[in-house]
C-alpha positions as CSV (number, residue, x, y, z in Angstrom):
1,X,-12.9,-9.5,2.9
2,X,-9.9,-11.5,4.1
3,X,-9.7,-13.9,1.5
4,X,-10.2,-11.8,-1.5
5,X,-7.9,-9.1,-2.8
6,X,-8.2,-5.6,-1.7
7,X,-8.1,-2.5,-3.5
8,X,-5.7,0.3,-1.7
9,X,-8.7,2.0,-0.2
10,X,-10.0,-1.1,1.2
11,X,-6.8,-2.2,2.6
12,X,-6.5,1.1,4.4
13,X,-10.0,0.6,5.9
14,X,-8.9,-3.2,6.9
15,X,-6.1,-1.9,8.8
16,X,-7.9,0.7,10.7
17,X,-10.3,-1.8,11.7
18,X,-7.7,-3.9,12.8
19,X,-5.8,-1.3,14.5
20,X,-9.1,-0.4,16.5
21,X,-9.8,-4.2,17.3
22,X,-12.4,-4.7,14.6
23,X,-14.7,-2.1,15.9
24,X,-16.1,0.4,13.2
25,X,-17.4,2.6,15.8
26,X,-14.0,3.2,17.1
27,X,-12.4,3.6,13.8
28,X,-15.1,6.6,13.5
29,X,-14.1,8.1,16.6
30,X,-10.5,7.9,16.2
31,X,-8.6,11.0,17.2
32,X,-5.2,10.1,16.1
33,X,-4.4,12.8,13.4
34,X,-0.9,12.1,13.3
35,X,-1.5,8.8,11.7
36,X,-0.9,8.9,7.8
37,X,-4.1,6.8,7.3
38,X,-6.4,9.1,9.3
39,X,-7.9,11.0,6.5
40,X,-8.7,8.0,4.4
41,X,-10.0,5.7,7.3
42,X,-13.5,5.9,6.5
43,X,-15.4,3.5,4.3
44,X,-16.8,6.1,1.9
45,X,-13.7,8.3,1.1
46,X,-13.5,9.3,-2.4
47,X,-9.6,9.5,-3.2
48,X,-7.6,8.3,-6.2
49,X,-6.0,5.0,-6.0
50,X,-2.7,7.2,-6.3
51,X,-3.3,9.0,-3.1
52,X,-4.1,5.8,-1.2
53,X,-1.1,4.5,-2.5
54,X,1.2,7.3,-1.5
55,X,-0.5,7.3,1.9
56,X,0.2,3.7,2.6
57,X,3.9,4.3,1.5
58,X,4.0,7.3,4.2
59,X,2.4,4.9,6.9
60,X,5.0,2.0,6.2
61,X,8.0,4.8,6.4
62,X,6.4,5.6,9.5
63,X,6.0,2.0,10.7
64,X,9.9,1.3,9.9
65,X,11.1,4.7,11.2
66,X,12.0,5.8,7.7
67,X,14.0,2.5,6.9
68,X,13.6,1.8,3.2
69,X,15.4,-1.3,3.3
70,X,13.2,-2.6,6.0
71,X,10.1,-2.0,3.9
72,X,11.6,-4.0,1.1
73,X,12.4,-6.7,3.7
74,X,9.1,-6.5,5.3
75,X,8.0,-10.0,6.2
76,X,4.9,-9.0,7.9
77,X,2.2,-11.5,6.2
78,X,-0.6,-10.4,8.4
79,X,-0.5,-6.6,7.4
80,X,-3.3,-5.9,4.7
81,X,-1.1,-2.8,3.7
82,X,1.9,-5.0,2.6
83,X,1.0,-5.6,-0.9
84,X,1.1,-1.8,-1.3
85,X,4.2,-0.8,0.7
86,X,6.2,0.4,-2.2
87,X,3.7,3.0,-3.2
88,X,2.8,1.5,-6.6
89,X,0.3,-0.9,-7.5
90,X,1.6,-4.5,-7.1
91,X,0.6,-5.3,-10.9
92,X,2.9,-2.3,-11.9
93,X,5.8,-4.0,-10.3
94,X,5.0,-7.2,-11.8
95,X,5.0,-5.3,-15.3
96,X,8.2,-3.5,-14.5
97,X,9.9,-6.9,-13.5
98,X,8.4,-8.5,-16.8
99,X,10.0,-6.1,-18.8
100,X,13.2,-6.1,-17.1
101,X,13.6,-9.8,-17.9
102,X,12.6,-9.8,-21.5
103,X,15.5,-9.7,-23.8
104,X,16.2,-6.4,-25.3
105,X,17.3,-6.5,-28.8
106,X,20.4,-4.4,-29.6
107,X,19.4,-1.9,-32.7
108,X,22.5,-1.0,-34.8
109,X,22.4,2.0,-37.4
110,X,22.3,0.4,-41.1
111,X,20.8,-2.9,-40.1
């Protein structure tokens, strides 16, 4: 799964596997309830994408000790959660940036 794109839930699972050295048995036995990803670590968790994105955001905030600028400046290319660190889907960010760059036409009354 490393070469293809992952959805947020698959990224959480991949991060948990990385944290436990690749052992799915250790992921199942994980007892770190303070981890933001704890409830979503299983392979068959039925959570909405939005809940997964918010959980990833909380995890990134914990990783950077609450420094939001550090999340924006994150250069950790190996982290599978990095694309979702803002708490929104990357396609949403691209859509917003595209809308922002488009020329806005000024509409005056009577024209």
